C-alpha positions, 0 to 999 in steps of 0.5 A, spaced: 952 604 285 951 610 290 957 614 288 955 614 281 948 616 283 951 621 287 954 624 281 948 623 277 944 627 282 950 633 282 950 633 275 943 633 274 942 639 278 947 643 275 945 642 268 938 644 270 940 650 274 944 652 268 938 652 264 934 657 269 940 662 270 940 662 262 933 663 262 933 669 267 939 672 263 934 672 257 938 667 253 933 663 249 935 656 247 933 650 244 931 644 249 938 640 251 940 633 251 941 629 258 945 622 258 943 621 250 936 619 251 932 625 255 930 631 252 929 637 257 926 643 256 924 649 260 917 652 259 917 659 261 911 662 264 905 664 259 908 659 254 904 653 251 904 648 257 902 641 255 900 640 263 895 645 262 890 640 259 890 636 266 892 641 271 891 648 268 899 649 270 902 655 267 908 657 271 915 655 269 916 648 269 921 643 266 918 638 261 922 632 260 921 627 254 925 622 250 929 624 245 926 625 238 929 619 233 933 624 229 936 627 235 938 620 238 946 619 239 949 613 238 953 612 244 951 607 249 947 609 255 950 609 262 949 603 266 945 607 271 939 608 266 934 602 266 934 597 260 927 599 259 930 605 256 931 601 249 924 599 249 920 604 245 913 604 243 914 609 237 918 605 233 915 607 226 920 612 225 915 617 223 914 624 226 909 622 232 910 628 236 913 628 243 915 622 245 915 618 252 920 615 257 919 608 260 916 609 267 922 606 270 927 611 267 922 617 269 922 615 276 930 615 276 930 622 274 925 624 279 929 621 284 935 625 282 931 631 282 929 629 289 936 627 292 939 634 289 934 638 293 934 634 300 938 638 305 940 632 308 944 630 303 950 634 305 955 629 302 953 631 295 957 637 292 952 642 291 952 649 294 948 650 300 943 652 301 941 648 295 937 653 290 930 651 289 929 649 281 922 649 278 917 643 278 920 637 274 915 633 270 917 627 265 912 624 260 911 617 261 909 611 256 904 608 261 908 601 261 906 600 268 899 597 270 897 604 273 897 607 266 902 612 268 903 618 263 906 623 267 910 623 273 912 630 277 915 633 282 914 640 286 918 643 292 915 645 298 919 651 301 918 655 307 922 662 308 926 660 302 928 654 305 926 647 302 922 643 307 919 637 302 917 635 296 910 633 293 910 627 288 905 627 282 902 621 278 898 622 272 894 616 269 890 616 263 885 612 259 880 611 254 873 609 258 866 608 255 863 606 262 867 610 267 864 610 274 866 615 279 863 618 286 865 625 288 865 622 296 869 616 294 874 621 291 874 626 297 875 620 302 880 617 298 884 624 299 882 625 306 885 618 308 891 619 303 893 625 306 890 625 313 885 630 313 879 632 316 876 637 311 877 638 304 874 643 298 872 641 292 873 646 286 870 644 279 872 646 272 868 645 265 870 647 258 865 648 253 867 648 246 862 654 242 866 654 236 871 650 232 872 650 225 872 644 220 875 643 213 871 646 208 873 640 203 879 636 201 883 643 198 881 648 204 883 645 211 880 647 217 882 654 220 885 655 227 878 659 229 876 656 236 871 659 241 871 656 248 868 658 255 871 656 261 867 656 268 870 655 275 866 654 281 866 651 288 863 647 292 862 642 287 856 638 289 856 632 284 860 629 278 859 632 272 855 638 275 852 643 271 856 650 273 851 654 277 850 661 275 854 664 281 861 661 277 866 665 274 866 664 267 871 666 261 871 666 254 877 664 250 877 667 243 882 665 237 880 667 230 884 666 224 882 671 218 881 668 211 875 663 212 872 663 205 865 661 209 866 668 213 862 674 211 868 678 211 871 674 206 871 679 200 874 684 205 879 679 207 881 678 199 882 686 199 886 686 205 891 680 202 891 684 195 893 690 199 899 686 202 901 684 196 902 691 193 905 693 200 910 687 199 911 689 192 913 696 194 918 694 199 921 688 195 920 690 188 917 683 187 910 683 186 906 676 186 899 677 183 893 673 186 889 670 181 883 675 178 876 675 180 874 678 173 874 674 167 876 680 163 882 684 162 883 689 167 884 695 162 877 692 159 874 692 166 876 700 167 874 702 161 867 699 162 867 703 169 869 709 165 864 709 160 858 707 165 860 714 169 859 718 162 853 714 161 850 715 168 853 722 169 853 721 176 854 716 181 848 713 184 846 707 180 854 705 179 855 705 186 849 701 188 851 696 182 858 695 185 855 694 192 850 689 190 855 685 187 859 684 193 853 683 197 851 678 192 858 674 193 856 673 200 849 672 200 850 665 202 852 667 209 848 667 215 843 673 214 843 675 221 850 678 220 848 683 215 845 687 221 852 687 223 857 688 217 854 691 211 858 694 205 858 701 204 853 704 199 857 711 199 863 708 195 867 714 191 870 714 185 877 712 188 874 706 192 870 703 186 876 704 182 880 700 187 874 694 187 875 694 180 882 693 179 884 689 185 879 684 182 882 684 175 890 687 175 894 681 174 901 684 172 905 691 173 903 692 166 896 692 167 897 697 173 900 702 168 895 701 162 889 702 167 892 709 170 894 711 163 887 710 161 884 714 168 889 720 167 888 721 160 880 721 161 881 726 167 885 730 162 880 730 157 875 732 162 871 725 160 869 724 167 869 729 173 868 724 179 867 726 186 871 724 192 870 723 200 874 729 203 881 727 207 884 723 202 892 725 201 893 720 195 896 721 189 890 719 185 886 724 189 890 730 188 890 729 181 882 728 181 882 735 185 887 738 180 882 736 174 877 740 177 881 746 175 883 744 168 890 743 170 894 737 172 901 735 174 905 730 170 906 723 173 911 719 170 908 712 171 914 708 172 918 705 177 914 704 184 909 709 182 903 705 179 904 700 185 904 706 190 898 709 187 893 703 188 896 702 195 894 709 197 887 708 194 886 701 197 889 703 204 884 709 204 878 705 202 879 699 207 880 704 213 873 707 211 870 700 211 873 699 218 871 706 221 864 705 218 863 698 222 866 700 229 863 707 229 856 705 226 856 699 231 858 704 237 864 699 239 869 705 238 870 712 237 875 715 232 879 717 238 880 709 240 881 708 232 887 713 231 893 709 232 890 704 227 888 709 221 893 715 223 897 717 216 903 720 220 907 713 220 910 710 213 905 707 209 908 700 210 906 701 218 899 703 216 898 697 212 900 693 218 896 697 223 890 696 218 891 688 218 891 688 226 884 692 225 882 687 220 883 681 225 879 685 231 873 685 226 874 678 224 874 676 232 868 681 233 864 678 227 865 671 229 863 672 236 857 676 233 855 670 229 856 664 233 855 667 240 850 673 239 853 677 245 849 683 248 852 690 246 856 691 252 860 684 252 861 686 244 864 693 246 868 690 252 871 685 247 873 691 242 876 695 247 880 689 250 883 687 242 884 695 241 888 695 247 892 689 246 894 691 239 896 698 240 902 694 245 903 688 241 904 685 234 899 682 230 898 675 232 892 670 230 894 665 235 893 669 241 887 667 245 883 673 247 880 672 254 874 676 256 870 675 263 863 674 262 857 673 267 854 666 267 847 669 266 849 672 260 851 666 256 847 660 260 844 658 254 850 657 251 852 651 256 847 649 260 844 644 255 850 642 252 856 637 254 862 640 256 868 638 252 872 638 259 870 637 266 874 637 272 874 636 279 880 638 284 880 636 291 885 639 296 885 642 303 889 649 305 895 646 302 894 647 295 900 643 292 897 637 295 891 635 291 887 629 287 884 631 280 879 627 276 877 629 269 873 627 264 874 630 257 872 628 249 879 628 247 886 625 250 889 630 255 896 628 253 899 629 246 905 623 247 900 617 248 895 613 244 891 612 251 889 605 253 883 604 248 877 599 249 876 593 244 873 597 238 869 590 236 864 592 242 862 598 238 855 597 234 855 599 226 851 605 228 855 607 234 861 612 233 867 613 237 866 620 238 859 618 242 862 612 245 869 614 248 871 619 253 878 620 256 878 620 264 885 622 267 887 622 275 892 626 278 894 623 285 900 626 289 904 624 296 908 629 300 915 628 303 918 632 308 925 632 309 927 631 316 
């Protein structure tokens, strides 16, 4: 038995060390399988970490779990594994997410990790001094009486030498009638670790915005805004964070929510992306039109209106009022933040007409043929904003002098013409917002609006700028921050997107003063409340947490008897989830 266990510890350490070495070399790999039943993944710093919901863990860590059903091998498992391995609560065959290992199997893996790092185990064929590996955590199936859902191990080092290990146990359950006392938690921690004094640190998270599904056909967006608050000392369980706390807004916004005040602008952006993709690939997937009339009729009526009005004032007003009417159902408070420009020139109005009606390449050719003929005959002499270098703008300027270049409306030219017009229009929309709200200067926006890069890159940068606008409007609408805070958020987003690709899953973090957001949380229940009790040794801690959702994603936490709920009660109101983290410290002698 012992020779086999020794070999298992040696092999386990060697395989984990290989994974660490490859990660340092920048070799990205999928999780690997250990002994047929265990899947091992090295989570890098900053990557999504399943422990974050409980321990706020964000460093490099090994995560071990049961191999997904479709990956399991058919070969028998070695005798070293517990018979419990064959038992699984996840026997439906469905994709249920991460799978947990039996608690007995998890303890074996923690034991191998501990053996391999123990400097007293000199008989093991492991190079000395032993290379310290990142912490190791194993998902557990809560099959023991304590309801263990995680087991973890983290090394204690002094001057690069391994001197001990901290072993963690995490339990979780759904609990309607939780009862816990802060002093009891402190005393328990003192007794377990032979301490005279401890420190209690608090953490609370408030959910300020979470999008819900509009209906069965429109799923909920990934937009969320949360407020994280931390403080010390903690006076009592579920203490409201004091105004002396540290607070951070976490903002993740997904563009395109049809309920957003920016939905019309997002549709224009999507049409712009369709044109850019068509120009790049030669294949254009035209979106469904907003206009019931054919595009050629829409443009002809537009040109006729210009002839009748002999000017632009009323036509521009009519066009912008149409867009405003489309968003009239949205919160009126946003109108002071984002308003449709009332100075749309000929090309910008033409973009609005064509982007809502064109459904084919033939439509593009017919519409631009009609426009060029009208310019050649002098039927219209439209005005334009200065600064545009689009082909259509050049033709319009030439028409003022009675001579125009001949343009062959074939190949990619019609797509390029409309793309240039839309790009100019959207850039002016964004400039108007950021400068009008005193959130950025032209110098700040230069990267996003510069015409010096190719047109595909220009479209990509405008897409980034739109995402920044979506973030700001969401915050303005739901948080109503002071201008100083909104300005800081704007600058943070601009800096991020000058250096990084578009990422609507990125969480923008903004430190705030609790006094500036106290009305958002002081009368609300937190989504998550946690107290961490520790001493000078930060790794040795006791954590108690209450949350309104399961803190682990691989289990259905132990739920109470639903028959006790009355007809008028809801699960959301009656059930909370409590989790407890305890640890023990082992010194290698």
